N, C-alpha and C positions, 0 to 999 in steps of 0.2 A: 726162379723159384717162387712161388706167388701163394702167399702168406703159409708158406710151413712152418711147423713149430715141433725142436726139438722135448722128447721127452725127457726129463732127468728124475731123477729120484732126488724127493724132498724130503728133510727131516721136519719135524712136527716135537715139540715140547707137549708135553701130555698136562702139566699141570698150569702151563701159561702158556702166555706167544710170543717172548721173544723170540724165541728158535723156530721160526717156520721159512724156511728156504724158499715156497714157494711163493711168498708176495713180496712185492717189492722190498719194504724195507727187511726183511732177511738176506734177501739177495744179496743189498744194499750191503750187510753187516757181513755172509760170505765174501765179500771182492775185496771188503778194507780186513778182514784175518788173512786173508791168503794174498795180498801185497805185503804186509809186516811180516809174513814167513817168507814169502821171496827175498823181503830188505835184509833182515833177520840173514838166512842166506849167502847171501850179496858179502855182507860183512861179514861172517865167520872166513869163506873161501880167500876171501882179500887180505885180514890177519894172519891164514897161515904159510900165505902166498908169500908174505913179507917177514913171518918165520923162517921162511924156506930161504929167503935170500938173504939173511942174517947168517943164517948156520954157513953159509957155503964158505965163508973166511977160513 
């Protein structure tokens, strides 16, 4: 591929500039939020599996 960019939907806040996913800082924030959500999901699954192991006795 030579210099092709995938078009993605962008979010923009009407009254401010903190939520503009088309800019590098906005993209960074969305990446951080996605990472945090993935981390929380894995913790939740781990806790559920530990609870299932306890109830097997």
